[in-house]
N, C-alpha and C positions, 0 to 999 in steps of 0.2 A: 702496610709498610713494607716494602721489599727488604731483603736482608742486605746488610752493608756490603761493598765490594771490598777486596782485598787493598785497592786503592783508598777507598773511605777509611779503612781501618788504620792504613798507614797514616793517613791525615790526622785522625784523632790520637795516634801515638805522638805525631810531631806537635799536635797542640796540648801535649800535656794530660790527655784524658784517658791515662793509662787503664784504670779500671774498667771504663765502658768499652775501650778497644779490645781487651782482653775477653770480656764477656762475648762481644760480638765475634771475634775471631774463633772462640770455642764452638760458636754455632756453625760458623763457616767449616771449621774442621770436621764437626760431626757430620755434616753433608758431603764434603769433599774429600776428606783425607782423614778417617777416623783412627788409622793407624797412629797419627800424630798427636792424638788427644793428651797423651802423657805429659808432653812437652809444656802444654798450654796450662794444664794442672799444676805443674811445677812452678811456672811463672806465676800463677795466680795464688799459689801458697806463698811464694816468696814476698809477692805484693802485701798480701794480708798480714803477714809477720812484720813486715817493716812499718805497715801502717800501726799495728798494735804497739811495736816497740816505740814509734814516733810519739803516740798518744801517752804512753807510759812514761815518756821522758828519757828512755833509753837511748835515743838517736836525737841529736840535734837537727834543726833545719836543714843546715848544709849537708849533713850525713844522709838525711832522708832525701833530699833532692838529688844527690849523687847516685843513691840506690835506684830512685825512679829512673833516672837516666840510663843507668847500666841495664834495667829491665827493658825499657824501651828499645834500647840499641839490640839487645838479644833478640826481641820479638821481631824487629824489623828485620834482622839477619835470617830469622825463621822463615819470615814471609817471603824474602828473596829466595830461600832454598825450595820453598813449595812451589813457586812460579817456575824456577830453573828445572824442577823434576817433573812438571807437568807433562803429559802426553801431547806430543805434537808441538807445533809452534805455540808461543804464548799468545793468548787472546789480546786482540788490539782494543786498548782502550782509549786510543786517541779520538775516537769519534763518540765516545760515550758521554752521556749527559748526567750530571750528578743530580739526585733527587731533590736538593733546595732550589733548583730552578723552577720548581712547580709554584714558588712563592713569587715569582716575577711578574705576574700577570697584572695589569693595572695598577692602582695606588701610586699614580704619578704625582697627584697633589700631595698625599702624605710624604712621599720620598722627597719631592721638592722642598716641601716646609721643613723637613729634617734637616736637609741639606743647608738651608738658609739659616736656620736657628744654630746649629751646631758648629756651622763656620763662623758666625758671629760670636761664639763664645769659645773660640780657640785658645787653648792654654789653661782651661779649667780643667779640674781633675775629677768633677763630679757634675753630671747632668742629669735632669729629670724631665720626664715627658709623660703626658697622658695619651694612652690609646683609648678610644671610646666608640662604642656602637652596637649594633645588634649581636647577639652571642653567636650568630652563625657567620659572621664576617671574618674570623679567622685572626684574632688579634696576635695569637702566637705567630701565624705566617708572617704579619707584618714586623713583628719582633724579630724572627729569624732573618727576614730580608734585609734589615738594617744591620743586623750583626754580621751577616755573611759579606754584606756590601762594604762594611769598615774595613774587612780584612782583603778585599778585592777579589773574593772568589767567584763572584756573579760575573765576572770577565772570562772565566776559564773556558767558556764555550767556544771564545774566540782563539782560544791558545790552549790546546790539552796539556802542554808542558808548562803551564802556568805554576808559579811557585810565590807564595806571599813572603815578604820580609816582615809580617808582623801577625800576631795571633789576636782573635777575637773569640774570648771564651764565653759560653752562654749559661746562664743558670735560670731555673724557674720555680717559682713556689706560690702557694696560695696565701693570699692576706687573710689569715684566719681570724674571723671575727669573734668578739666577746663584747658583752654588755659593759664590762669593766675596763675602763681606759687603759689602766696600768697593765691588766692581762693582755689587752689588745696589743699593745705595745711589746710585751714580752714575748707574744705569740710570733709577731714579726720577726723579731731577732733570734728566736729559737729556729725558726724557718730558714732564715739566711745563715745562721751559723751550721746548720746542718748541711744546706746545699754546698756551702764552702768546705765541708769535711772536717768542721771543728767539733769535738765533742761538747755539747751543750752544758751539761752537768759539771763539767770541769772548769767552768769559766764564769760563774756566779760571782756577783750579781750582775745579770746582763745589762740591766738598764744603766749601769755604770760604765759600759764598754762604748766603743765607738768604731768608726770604719777603719782607722788606723791600726787599731787593736786587732780587728777581725783579719785584716789583710796581712799583717804581720804573722799570724798564726794559721792562716789557711794553707795547707799542703797543696791544694789545687792550684793557687796563686804564686807559688815560689818559681823564681827565674822569669817572671815577666818583667817588661822593661817599659820605659816611657813611650815606646812606639806601640804597644800592645792595649787591648781594649778589653773590660770585663762588662758585658752585657747582661742585666738581670731583668727578667720579666716578672713583675707582681701581679698575679691574677686575682681579679676582685670581681666576683660574679654577682649577680643582683641578690642571690641568697646571702652573701656577706656584706652587702651594702647597707650603710646607716648614713642618712644625710648629715649627721651632725658628727658622730664618732668616726667614721672613715676619713674625712678630711682631717680632723683632729689628730688621728694616729700618723696619717701621712706626712702631715705638717711637723709634728715631733720626730718622725724617722730622719726627715730631711734636716731640720735645724739642729736636732741635739745629738743624732746619731753620725749623720753624714758630712755635715759642715766641719770640717776639722782638716788642720794642715796636713798635707800628704808629702812624702818625699819627692823631689823632682824626679826621680827615676821610677816612681810608681807608674802603674798603668792608669789609662782613663777609664771611669767608671760612669755606666749609662744605666739609669734606673727608669723602667717602663711602668706604669701604673695602668694596668689593662681593665678599664671598666667595661664590664659586659652586662647587657640587659635584654630582655625579650623586648622587641619593638611595640609590641602590644601592650606593654605596662606602660602607659603614658606618665604614671606618677615617678616612677623611678628613671624613665627617660628624661623628664623634664628636670628632675632633680640633678642628674649627671650633667646636662647641659648647661644649666645654670652654673654649676661648680666650676666646669672647664672654661667657661667665658669670664669669670672673676678670678681666675688663678693669677699668681705673680711668680711663685718660686718653681712652679711645675709648667711647663710649655706644652700646650695642648696641640696636638697634630689635628688634622682635619678628620670629620667624623668617617669611619670605616662604612662605605655605602655599597650599593649593589654593583655587580660587574656586568658591563654592557657587552653585548657580542663582538661590538667594534673592538673592544680591549682584548678579547679572546683572539679575534683575527689578527691583532697586532702581534700578540704572542706567538702565533704560528709563523708569522713573517719572520720575526726575530730568529726563531730556531727552525730554519728552513731545512736543516740536515734532517730533521725527523721526517718530514714528509716534502721531498724536493720539488714536487710538481704542484701546480695549482689545483689540479685534480685531486690528488692524494691529500692536500690540506682541507680542500672542500670537503671530501670524503670524512675526514676524521672529525671535523667540526660538526657534520650533520649526524655522525654517530653518537657523539658525546653530548652535543649541545643544541639539539633540534627542539622545536616547539616552544622556546622561549627566547626572549630578547634581553633579559637580564637575570643574574644568578647570583646566589649567596656565595661568597668566596670559599666557604668550607665545601662546597659541591663542586666548585671549579678547581680547586687544588686537589681534591680526590681524583677528579677525572684526569688532569694533567700529570699527576703522579703514576696513574696507570699507564697513560700514553709514554711517558718518559720509560718506565719500567718495561714495556713492551718492547720499546726502541732498543733498550740496553742489553735485552736477551739475546740480541744478534751480535753483541760485542764482548760481553761478559760471560765468564762461565757461571 
């Protein structure tokens, strides 16, 4: 994965992902401006101190949110100073392409299905979906595609100055299995609370909590409004799958934890249950297919299947600026996608990411 650009880091700060942005900026500074490292370390120390004080109850949610905002503003100013001090003219990012566009190849059926289902449930604060298919079909990529699309970011290739008026935060964790249903349920909540930045041990008994409780106490969700989204990817591999316990745990999570009244100004929550299996394991595959066909509270998007060469060609036509001429596009397709007519999405995304990275090197330091 290529290192984030300063533009990506700035966007992370705007999204409220301060810790991720600072760690990424530290790596960038180490490579490009090591003399500025002290400033980043100071901001990281300030962030960690604020987190500790908040978790100890020494800061209120409002005070913590203000502190985060000040850190973000200070880091954004620092990024601006780095750009201004760079030797020569600032590199053009207008023609650059963000990494997340590697997720936009194919998956039309899934995107269309999601659009119809989500649109029909407008106004609901919590939504639930199944993503299912072979483990090499990049369930994570489909999740990211939807999350970025909700924010409108997938259109930024048409307008480099694009700025969204909403946020779509992304969280991912594993649906950790247990043979004991109550422990299974608790594992889910422990992972969710940890992902949301909530100290697990300070909020027992977890099974008595709900989504409203978690949203109110998550430092990562502070400042979000009704126009924003929180997308959560719950990864369920074939190794964590049980045909009886997994659906029971998922049903409990929805009915007992998530189905609670949320304030009108709260963000919209989207939970994706990503069921992954080896296509050669017919038993697990048939069990998953039977589950998604009889679902009622979780909406199943179409199975994630192979990517055809035609879909890859359509991607190159969409992003013509990467290879402006027909000859250039055919050369890239032959270099990365020859000898086959269909591909696993994981392989497609890896190749497209390499193509995007090679292209961006001409525009980003």
